[in-house]
DSSP file (Angstrom, degrees, kcal/mol; ACC not computed):
  #  RESIDUE AA STRUCTURE BP1 BP2  ACC     N-H-->O    O-->H-N    N-H-->O    O-->H-N    TCO  KAPPA ALPHA  PHI   PSI    X-CA   Y-CA   Z-CA
    1    1 A M     >        0   0    0      0, 0.0     4,-3.3     0, 0.0     5,-0.2   0.000 360.0 360.0 360.0 -43.3    0.0    0.0    0.0
    2    2 A A  H  >  +     0   0    0      1,-0.2     4,-2.5     2,-0.2     5,-0.2   0.900 360.0  45.9 -62.2 -41.9    2.8    2.5    0.9
    3    3 A T  H  > S+     0   0    0      2,-0.2     4,-2.5     1,-0.2    -1,-0.2   0.928 115.7  45.9 -66.9 -44.4    4.5    2.1   -2.4
    4    4 A T  H  > S+     0   0    0      2,-0.2     4,-2.3     1,-0.2    -2,-0.2   0.921 114.0  49.2 -62.3 -44.2    1.3    2.4   -4.4
    5    5 A S  H  X S+     0   0    0     -4,-3.3     4,-2.4     1,-0.2    -2,-0.2   0.904 111.5  49.0 -61.7 -42.8    0.2    5.4   -2.3
    6    6 A R  H  X S+     0   0    0     -4,-2.5     4,-2.9    -5,-0.2    -2,-0.2   0.900 110.4  50.9 -64.9 -41.6    3.6    7.0   -2.9
    7    7 A N  H  X S+     0   0    0     -4,-2.5     4,-2.6     2,-0.2    -2,-0.2   0.903 111.3  48.3 -62.9 -40.5    3.4    6.4   -6.6
    8    8 A K  H  X S+     0   0    0     -4,-2.3     4,-2.5     2,-0.2    -2,-0.2   0.904 112.2  48.7 -65.5 -41.0   -0.1    7.9   -6.7
    9    9 A L  H  X S+     0   0    0     -4,-2.4     4,-2.7     2,-0.2     5,-0.2   0.917 111.7  49.1 -64.6 -43.5    1.2   10.9   -4.7
   10   10 A N  H  X S+     0   0    0     -4,-2.9     4,-1.9     2,-0.2    -2,-0.2   0.920 112.5  48.2 -61.3 -43.6    4.2   11.3   -7.0
   11   11 A A  H  X S+     0   0    0     -4,-2.6     4,-1.9     2,-0.2    -2,-0.2   0.900 111.5  51.2 -63.0 -40.9    1.8   11.2  -10.1
   12   12 A L  H  X S+     0   0    0     -4,-2.5     4,-1.4     1,-0.2    -2,-0.2   0.957 112.9  43.3 -60.7 -52.0   -0.5   13.7   -8.5
   13   13 A Y  H  < S+     0   0    0     -4,-2.7    -1,-0.2     1,-0.2    -2,-0.2   0.778 111.6  55.6 -68.7 -25.9    2.3   16.2   -7.7
   14   14 A T  H  < S+     0   0    0     -4,-1.9    -1,-0.2    -5,-0.2    -2,-0.2   0.885 118.8  31.4 -71.1 -38.7    3.8   15.7  -11.2
   15   15 A H  H  < S+     0   0    0     -4,-1.9     2,-0.7    -3,-0.2    -2,-0.2   0.507  97.9  96.1 -98.2  -6.1    0.6   16.5  -13.0
   16   16 A W     <  -     0   0    0     -4,-1.4     3,-0.1    -5,-0.2     6,-0.0  -0.780  67.8-141.1 -95.6 113.3   -0.9   19.0  -10.6
   17   17 A T    >   -     0   0    0     -2,-0.7     3,-1.7     1,-0.1    -2,-0.1  -0.531  29.0-107.1 -71.6 130.3   -0.2   22.7  -11.5
   18   18 A P  T 3  S+     0   0    0      0, 0.0    -1,-0.1     0, 0.0    43,-0.0  -0.284 105.4  30.6 -56.3 142.7    0.5   24.8   -8.4
   19   19 A G  T 3  S+     0   0    0      1,-0.2    43,-2.7    42,-0.1    47,-0.2   0.392  92.3 119.0  88.8  -2.1   -2.4   27.1   -7.6
   20   20 A T    <   -     0   0    0     -3,-1.7    -1,-0.2    41,-0.2    36,-0.2  -0.857  55.6-144.1-101.4 122.0   -5.0   24.7   -9.0
   21   21 A P        -     0   0    0      0, 0.0     2,-0.3     0, 0.0    34,-0.2  -0.550  16.3-154.9 -77.9 150.7   -7.7   23.4   -6.6
   22   22 A L  E     -A   54   0A   0     32,-2.9    32,-3.4    -2,-0.2     2,-0.2  -0.932   3.2-140.6-125.1 150.4   -8.8   19.8   -7.2
   23   23 A T  E  >  -A   53   0A   0     -2,-0.3     4,-2.2    30,-0.2    30,-0.2  -0.552  33.4-103.5 -99.9 170.0  -12.1   18.0   -6.4
   24   24 A S  H  > S+     0   0    0     28,-1.6     4,-2.7     1,-0.2     5,-0.2   0.863 124.6  56.3 -58.3 -36.2  -12.6   14.5   -5.1
   25   25 A E  H  > S+     0   0    0     27,-0.3     4,-2.0     2,-0.2    -1,-0.2   0.893 105.6  50.1 -64.3 -40.0  -13.7   13.6   -8.6
   26   26 A D  H  > S+     0   0    0      2,-0.2     4,-0.8     1,-0.2    -2,-0.2   0.920 112.6  47.1 -62.3 -43.9  -10.3   14.9  -10.0
   27   27 A L  H ><>S+     0   0    0     -4,-2.2     5,-2.7     1,-0.2     3,-0.8   0.907 109.4  53.4 -65.2 -41.3   -8.5   12.8   -7.4
   28   28 A A  H ><5S+     0   0    0     -4,-2.7     3,-1.9     1,-0.3    -1,-0.2   0.877 103.1  57.6 -61.5 -37.1  -10.6    9.7   -8.1
   29   29 A A  H 3<5S+     0   0    0     -4,-2.0    -1,-0.3     1,-0.3    -2,-0.2   0.767 106.2  50.4 -64.5 -24.0   -9.7   10.1  -11.8
   30   30 A L  T <<5S-     0   0    0     -4,-0.8    -1,-0.3    -3,-0.8    -2,-0.2   0.335 127.3-102.1 -93.1   6.0   -6.1    9.8  -10.7
   31   31 A G  T < 5S+     0   0    0     -3,-1.9     2,-0.7     1,-0.2    -3,-0.2   0.641  79.1 135.8  85.5  15.3   -6.8    6.7   -8.7
   32   32 A I      < -     0   0    0     -5,-2.7    -1,-0.2    -6,-0.1    -2,-0.2  -0.869  42.7-150.1-102.4 113.0   -6.9    8.5   -5.3
   33   33 A S     >  -     0   0    0     -2,-0.7     4,-2.2    -3,-0.1     5,-0.1  -0.181  28.3-105.3 -73.9 169.3   -9.8    7.3   -3.2
   34   34 A A  H  > S+     0   0    0      2,-0.2     4,-2.1     1,-0.2     5,-0.1   0.889 122.9  51.7 -62.1 -40.0  -11.6    9.4   -0.6
   35   35 A D  H  > S+     0   0    0      1,-0.2     4,-2.1     2,-0.2    -1,-0.2   0.902 109.9  48.2 -64.5 -40.6   -9.9    7.4    2.2
   36   36 A L  H  > S+     0   0    0      2,-0.2     4,-2.5     1,-0.2    -1,-0.2   0.871 108.8  54.2 -68.7 -35.0   -6.5    8.0    0.6
   37   37 A A  H  X S+     0   0    0     -4,-2.2     4,-2.2     2,-0.2    -2,-0.2   0.911 107.6  50.4 -62.9 -41.8   -7.2   11.7    0.2
   38   38 A V  H  X S+     0   0    0     -4,-2.1     4,-2.5     2,-0.2    -2,-0.2   0.913 110.0  50.9 -61.0 -42.4   -8.0   11.8    4.0
   39   39 A H  H  X S+     0   0    0     -4,-2.1     4,-2.3     1,-0.2    -2,-0.2   0.920 109.6  50.0 -60.5 -44.5   -4.7   10.1    4.6
   40   40 A Y  H  X>S+     0   0    0     -4,-2.5     5,-2.7     2,-0.2     6,-1.3   0.866 110.3  50.7 -63.7 -36.1   -2.9   12.7    2.5
   41   41 A V  H ><5S+     0   0    0     -4,-2.2     3,-0.9     4,-0.2    -2,-0.2   0.941 111.9  46.5 -65.4 -46.8   -4.6   15.5    4.4
   42   42 A R  H 3<5S+     0   0    0     -4,-2.5    -2,-0.2     1,-0.3    -1,-0.2   0.849 112.5  50.7 -63.8 -34.4   -3.6   14.0    7.7
   43   43 A A  H 3<5S-     0   0    0     -4,-2.3    -1,-0.3    -5,-0.2    -2,-0.2   0.565 117.7-113.6 -81.0  -8.3    0.0   13.5    6.5
   44   44 A G  T <<5S+     0   0    0     -3,-0.9    -3,-0.2    -4,-0.6    -2,-0.1   0.608  87.1 113.9  88.8  11.6    0.1   17.1    5.3
   45   45 A W  S   <S+     0   0    0     -5,-2.7     2,-0.3    -6,-0.2    -4,-0.2   0.679  80.4  31.5 -88.1 -19.4    0.3   16.4    1.5
   46   46 A L        -     0   0    0     -6,-1.3     2,-0.5    10,-0.2    -2,-0.2  -0.958  69.2-144.7-132.8 152.2   -3.1   17.9    0.8
   47   47 A T  E     -B   55   0A   0      8,-2.7     8,-2.2    -2,-0.3     2,-0.6  -0.984  18.3-137.0-115.8 128.4   -5.0   20.8    2.3
   48   48 A R  E     +B   54   0A   0     -2,-0.5     6,-0.2     6,-0.2     3,-0.1  -0.754  21.3 179.8 -86.2 118.9   -8.8   20.4    2.5
   49   49 A L  E     -     0   0A   0      4,-2.5     2,-0.3    -2,-0.6    -1,-0.2   0.860  69.0 -32.1 -84.3 -39.9  -10.4   23.7    1.5
   50   50 A M  E >  S-B   53   0A   0      3,-1.3     3,-2.4     0, 0.0    -1,-0.4  -0.922  98.8 -41.5-163.7 178.2  -14.0   22.4    1.9
   51   51 A R  T 3  S-     0   0    0     -2,-0.3     3,-0.1     1,-0.3   -27,-0.1  -0.338 129.7  -1.3 -57.1 117.6  -15.8   19.1    1.5
   52   52 A G  T 3  S+     0   0    0     -2,-0.2   -28,-1.6     1,-0.2     2,-0.4   0.533 111.5 101.0  82.3   7.5  -14.5   17.5   -1.7
   53   53 A V  E <   +AB  23  50A   0     -3,-2.4    -4,-2.5   -30,-0.2    -3,-1.3  -0.992  45.4 173.9-130.5 131.1  -12.1   20.3   -2.6
   54   54 A Y  E     -AB  22  48A   0    -32,-3.4   -32,-2.9    -2,-0.4     2,-0.3  -0.885  11.3-177.1-133.3 158.9   -8.3   20.3   -2.0
   55   55 A C  E     - B   0  47A   0     -8,-2.2    -8,-2.7    -2,-0.3     3,-0.1  -0.903  42.7 -79.4-142.2 174.2   -5.2   22.2   -2.8
   56   56 A R    >   -     0   0    0     -2,-0.3     3,-1.5   -36,-0.2   -10,-0.2  -0.458  62.2 -89.8 -70.5 150.0   -1.5   21.8   -2.1
   57   57 A P  T 3  S+     0   0    0      0, 0.0    -1,-0.1     0, 0.0     3,-0.1  -0.372 110.2   4.3 -61.4 139.8   -0.4   22.8    1.4
   58   58 A N  T 3  S+     0   0    0      1,-0.2     2,-0.3    -3,-0.1    -2,-0.0   0.743  98.4 147.4  57.8  26.9    0.6   26.5    1.7
   59   59 A D    <   -     0   0    0     -3,-1.5     2,-0.6   -39,-0.0    -1,-0.2  -0.737  46.8-137.9 -95.1 139.6   -0.5   27.0   -1.9
   60   60 A T        -     0   0    0     -2,-0.3     2,-0.1    -3,-0.1    -4,-0.0  -0.871  28.9-123.3 -93.5 122.3   -2.0   30.3   -3.1
   61   61 A L        -     0   0    0     -2,-0.6     2,-0.2     1,-0.1   -41,-0.2  -0.415  19.8-130.7 -69.6 137.8   -4.9   29.5   -5.4
   62   62 A A     >  -     0   0    0    -43,-2.7     4,-1.5    -2,-0.1     5,-0.2  -0.610  13.1-127.6 -86.2 148.9   -4.7   31.0   -8.8
   63   63 A L  H  > S+     0   0    0     -2,-0.2     4,-2.6     2,-0.2     5,-0.2   0.953 100.8  48.8 -63.3 -54.4   -7.7   32.9  -10.2
   64   64 A H  H  > S+     0   0    0      1,-0.2     4,-2.4     2,-0.2     5,-0.2   0.935 113.8  43.4 -59.1 -53.4   -8.2   31.1  -13.5
   65   65 A P  H  > S+     0   0    0      0, 0.0     4,-2.2     0, 0.0    -1,-0.2   0.857 114.1  53.0 -62.1 -31.8   -8.0   27.5  -12.3
   66   66 A S  H  X S+     0   0    0     -4,-1.5     4,-2.2     2,-0.2    -2,-0.2   0.912 110.3  46.4 -68.4 -41.7  -10.2   28.4   -9.3
   67   67 A L  H  X S+     0   0    0     -4,-2.6     4,-2.5     2,-0.2    -1,-0.2   0.889 110.5  53.4 -66.9 -38.4  -12.9   29.9  -11.6
   68   68 A V  H  X S+     0   0    0     -4,-2.4     4,-2.1    -5,-0.2    -2,-0.2   0.925 109.3  49.1 -61.2 -43.9  -12.7   26.9  -13.9
   69   69 A L  H  X S+     0   0    0     -4,-2.2     4,-2.8     1,-0.2    -2,-0.2   0.925 110.9  49.5 -61.7 -44.3  -13.3   24.6  -10.9
   70   70 A L  H  X S+     0   0    0     -4,-2.2     4,-2.7     1,-0.2    -1,-0.2   0.900 110.4  50.5 -62.0 -40.6  -16.3   26.7   -9.7
   71   71 A Q  H  < S+     0   0    0     -4,-2.5     6,-0.3     1,-0.2     5,-0.2   0.862 113.8  45.3 -66.5 -34.7  -17.8   26.6  -13.2
   72   72 A R  H  < S+     0   0    0     -4,-2.1     3,-0.2    -5,-0.2    -2,-0.2   0.900 116.8  44.8 -71.2 -40.3  -17.4   22.8  -13.4
   73   73 A K  H  < S+     0   0    0     -4,-2.8     2,-0.7     1,-0.2    -2,-0.2   0.861 116.5  44.2 -74.5 -37.6  -18.8   22.3   -9.9
   74   74 A F  S >< S-     0   0    0     -4,-2.7     3,-2.2    -5,-0.2    -1,-0.2  -0.841  85.3-143.2-115.5  93.8  -21.8   24.7  -10.2
   75   75 A H  T 3  S+     0   0    0     -2,-0.7     3,-0.1     1,-0.3    -3,-0.1  -0.289  86.4  27.1 -58.6 133.5  -23.5   24.1  -13.5
   76   76 A G  T 3  S+     0   0    0      1,-0.3     2,-0.5    -5,-0.2    -1,-0.3   0.268  88.6 124.4  96.0 -10.5  -24.8   27.4  -14.9
   77   77 A L    <   +     0   0    0     -3,-2.2     2,-0.4    -6,-0.3    -1,-0.3  -0.728  33.2 166.7 -84.7 126.4  -22.1   29.5  -13.2
   78   78 A H        -     0   0    0     -2,-0.5     2,-0.4    -3,-0.1   -10,-0.0  -0.997  40.9-116.0-139.5 143.1  -20.2   31.7  -15.6
   79   79 A V        +     0   0    0     -2,-0.4     2,-0.3     4,-0.1    -2,-0.0  -0.645  52.7 168.5 -72.3 130.3  -17.8   34.6  -15.2
   80   80 A G    >>  -     0   0    0     -2,-0.4     3,-1.3     4,-0.0     4,-0.5  -0.940  30.4  -9.7-144.8 165.7  -19.5   37.5  -16.9
   81   81 A G  H 3> S+     0   0    0     -2,-0.3     4,-2.2     1,-0.3     3,-0.2  -0.167 123.4   5.6  55.1-128.5  -19.6   41.2  -17.5
   82   82 A K  H 3> S+     0   0    0      1,-0.2     4,-3.0     2,-0.2     5,-0.3   0.860 129.7  57.1 -58.8 -39.8  -17.3   43.2  -15.4
   83   83 A S  H <> S+     0   0    0     -3,-1.3     4,-2.5     1,-0.2    -1,-0.2   0.929 109.6  44.4 -59.2 -46.5  -15.6   40.2  -13.7
   84   84 A A  H  X S+     0   0    0     -4,-0.5     4,-2.0    -3,-0.2    -1,-0.2   0.915 115.1  47.7 -66.1 -42.6  -14.6   38.7  -17.1
   85   85 A L  H  <>S+     0   0    0     -4,-2.2     5,-3.2     2,-0.2     4,-0.3   0.903 114.0  46.9 -67.4 -39.8  -13.3   42.1  -18.4
   86   86 A D  H ><5S+     0   0    0     -4,-3.0     3,-1.2     3,-0.2    -1,-0.2   0.912 109.2  56.0 -62.9 -41.5  -11.4   42.8  -15.2
   87   87 A W  H 3<5S+     0   0    0     -4,-2.5    -2,-0.2    -5,-0.3    -1,-0.2   0.891 112.9  40.1 -58.4 -41.5  -10.0   39.3  -15.3
   88   88 A Y  T 3<5S-     0   0    0     -4,-2.0    -1,-0.3    -5,-0.1    -2,-0.2   0.392 115.0-117.1 -90.1   3.4   -8.6   39.9  -18.8
   89   89 A G  T < 5 +     0   0    0     -3,-1.2     2,-0.8    -4,-0.3    -3,-0.2   0.825  67.0 141.5  70.9  32.0   -7.5   43.4  -17.9
   90   90 A D     >< +     0   0    0     -5,-3.2     4,-1.1     1,-0.2    -1,-0.2  -0.674   8.8 156.1-110.5  76.6   -9.8   45.1  -20.4
   91   91 A Q  H  >  +     0   0    0     -2,-0.8     4,-2.2     1,-0.2    -1,-0.2   0.837  69.3  63.2 -69.7 -33.2  -11.1   48.2  -18.6
   92   92 A G  H  > S+     0   0    0      1,-0.2     4,-2.3     2,-0.2    -1,-0.2   0.897 101.4  50.0 -60.6 -42.4  -11.9   50.0  -21.9
   93   93 A S  H  > S+     0   0    0      1,-0.2     4,-2.4     2,-0.2    -1,-0.2   0.883 109.1  52.4 -64.7 -37.7  -14.5   47.5  -22.9
   94   94 A W  H  X S+     0   0    0     -4,-1.1     4,-2.2     2,-0.2    -1,-0.2   0.918 110.0  48.2 -64.8 -42.5  -16.2   47.7  -19.6
   95   95 A L  H  X S+     0   0    0     -4,-2.2     4,-2.5     2,-0.2    -2,-0.2   0.908 112.3  48.7 -65.0 -41.2  -16.4   51.5  -19.8
   96   96 A R  H  X S+     0   0    0     -4,-2.3     4,-2.7     2,-0.2     5,-0.2   0.892 109.6  53.2 -63.9 -39.2  -17.8   51.3  -23.4
   97   97 A L  H  X S+     0   0    0     -4,-2.4     4,-2.2     2,-0.2    -2,-0.2   0.917 110.9  46.3 -61.3 -44.1  -20.3   48.7  -22.2
   98   98 A I  H  X S+     0   0    0     -4,-2.2     4,-2.2     2,-0.2    -2,-0.2   0.927 113.0  49.4 -64.2 -45.6  -21.5   51.1  -19.4
   99   99 A Q  H  X S+     0   0    0     -4,-2.5     4,-1.1     1,-0.2    -2,-0.2   0.909 111.6  48.6 -63.0 -41.7  -21.7   54.1  -21.8
  100  100 A N  H  X S+     0   0    0     -4,-2.7     4,-0.7     1,-0.2     3,-0.5   0.908 111.4  49.9 -63.5 -41.3  -23.7   52.1  -24.4
  101  101 A A  H >< S+     0   0    0     -4,-2.2     3,-0.8     1,-0.2    -1,-0.2   0.869 106.6  55.5 -65.1 -36.2  -26.1   50.9  -21.7
  102  102 A M  H 3< S+     0   0    0     -4,-2.2    -1,-0.2     1,-0.2    -2,-0.2   0.752 102.3  57.4 -70.3 -22.4  -26.6   54.5  -20.5
  103  103 A R  H 3< S+     0   0    0     -4,-1.1    -1,-0.2    -3,-0.5    -2,-0.2   0.696  91.2  92.3 -78.0 -19.2  -27.6   55.6  -24.0
  104  104 A E  S << S-     0   0    0     -3,-0.8     2,-0.8    -4,-0.7    -3,-0.0  -0.383  79.3-123.4 -77.4 154.0  -30.4   53.0  -24.1
  105  105 A D        +     0   0    0      1,-0.1    -1,-0.1    -2,-0.1    -2,-0.1  -0.862  37.8 162.2 -99.7 105.3  -34.0   53.8  -23.0
  106  106 A F        +     0   0    0     -2,-0.8    -1,-0.1    -4,-0.1    -2,-0.0   0.113  29.3 135.0-106.9  19.1  -35.0   51.4  -20.3
  107  107 A S     >  -     0   0    0      1,-0.1     4,-1.8     4,-0.0     3,-0.2  -0.254  67.3-116.4 -68.0 158.1  -37.9   53.5  -19.0
  108  108 A W  H  > S+     0   0    0      1,-0.2     4,-2.9     2,-0.2     5,-0.2   0.866 112.1  62.0 -62.6 -36.7  -41.3   51.8  -18.3
  109  109 A G  H  > S+     0   0    0      1,-0.2     4,-2.1     2,-0.2    -1,-0.2   0.922 106.5  43.5 -57.5 -46.3  -42.9   53.8  -21.0
  110  110 A R  H  > S+     0   0    0      1,-0.2     4,-2.2     2,-0.2    -1,-0.2   0.891 113.7  51.5 -66.9 -39.4  -40.8   52.3  -23.7
  111  111 A Q  H  X S+     0   0    0     -4,-1.8     4,-2.4     2,-0.2    -2,-0.2   0.886 108.9  50.5 -66.1 -38.3  -41.1   48.9  -22.3
  112  112 A V  H  X S+     0   0    0     -4,-2.9     4,-2.6     2,-0.2    -1,-0.2   0.918 109.7  51.1 -65.4 -43.2  -44.9   49.2  -22.2
  113  113 A E  H  X S+     0   0    0     -4,-2.1     4,-2.1    -5,-0.2    -2,-0.2   0.921 111.8  47.0 -59.0 -43.8  -45.0   50.3  -25.8
  114  114 A R  H  X S+     0   0    0     -4,-2.2     4,-2.5     2,-0.2    -1,-0.2   0.900 110.5  52.4 -66.4 -40.7  -42.9   47.3  -26.8
  115  115 A Y  H  X S+     0   0    0     -4,-2.4     4,-2.9     1,-0.2    -2,-0.2   0.922 109.3  49.6 -60.5 -44.7  -45.1   44.9  -24.8
  116  116 A I  H  X S+     0   0    0     -4,-2.6     4,-2.7     2,-0.2     5,-0.2   0.907 110.2  51.2 -62.6 -41.8  -48.2   46.3  -26.6
  117  117 A E  H  X S+     0   0    0     -4,-2.1     4,-2.2     2,-0.2    -2,-0.2   0.929 113.3  44.5 -59.3 -46.5  -46.5   45.8  -30.0
  118  118 A V  H  X S+     0   0    0     -4,-2.5     4,-2.3     2,-0.2    -2,-0.2   0.912 113.2  51.3 -65.9 -42.6  -45.6   42.2  -29.1
  119  119 A F  H  X S+     0   0    0     -4,-2.9     4,-2.6     2,-0.2    -2,-0.2   0.927 111.6  46.7 -61.0 -46.3  -49.0   41.5  -27.7
  120  120 A R  H  X S+     0   0    0     -4,-2.7     4,-2.6     2,-0.2    -1,-0.2   0.911 112.6  49.6 -63.6 -42.7  -50.8   42.8  -30.8
  121  121 A A  H  X S+     0   0    0     -4,-2.2     4,-2.1    -5,-0.2    -1,-0.2   0.897 113.1  47.0 -63.5 -40.1  -48.5   40.9  -33.2
  122  122 A T  H  X S+     0   0    0     -4,-2.3     4,-2.5     2,-0.2    -2,-0.2   0.907 111.8  50.0 -67.8 -42.5  -49.1   37.7  -31.2
  123  123 A A  H  X S+     0   0    0     -4,-2.6     4,-2.5     2,-0.2    -2,-0.2   0.896 110.6  50.3 -64.0 -40.0  -52.9   38.3  -31.1
  124  124 A Q  H  X S+     0   0    0     -4,-2.6     4,-2.6     2,-0.2    -2,-0.2   0.915 111.1  48.5 -64.7 -42.1  -52.9   38.9  -34.9
  125  125 A R  H  X S+     0   0    0     -4,-2.1     4,-2.0     2,-0.2    -2,-0.2   0.911 112.7  48.3 -63.3 -41.4  -50.9   35.7  -35.5
  126  126 A A  H  X S+     0   0    0     -4,-2.5     4,-1.5     2,-0.2    -2,-0.2   0.907 112.9  48.1 -64.8 -41.7  -53.3   33.7  -33.3
  127  127 A A  H  X S+     0   0    0     -4,-2.5     4,-0.8     1,-0.2    -2,-0.2   0.901 113.6  46.6 -66.8 -41.1  -56.3   35.2  -35.0
  128  128 A S  H  < S+     0   0    0     -4,-2.6    -1,-0.2     1,-0.2    -2,-0.2   0.813 111.9  50.6 -73.3 -29.0  -55.0   34.5  -38.5
  129  129 A S  H  < S+     0   0    0     -4,-2.0    -1,-0.2    -5,-0.2    -2,-0.2   0.782 111.1  48.2 -79.1 -25.6  -54.0   30.9  -37.6
  130  130 A S  H  <        0   0    0     -4,-1.5    -1,-0.2     1,-0.2    -2,-0.2   0.608 360.0 360.0 -88.0 -11.1  -57.4   30.0  -36.1
  131  131 A A     <        0   0    0     -4,-0.8    -1,-0.2    -5,-0.1    -2,-0.1   0.482 360.0 360.0 -81.4 360.0  -59.3   31.4  -39.1
């Protein structure tokens, strides 16, 4: 067991990029069971961040791999808008996005007019299809 465990640990550290969190599923794909992960945590080879999520001991998590893990773990979660532009260091696009949005008319009056247009078009289609 010790030799197999050591080989698995060596393989893990060889392929594991520093700053990248891993899940229990990632570890299982490398042949590391939940029990072995607990052993690695107790021995100081892994740090448990939360249930089923681990990092290297004394490791500072990197932004990109952490966001990728969150997007994998929580289906439907995506980095968007300001976060994505900040992440890529594109402040100009964020400012243009804000300026473009401020030029739009989001008042209730315009929305009501648009709703009435859509309602009438839908009612006409319904009337013509039932005739």
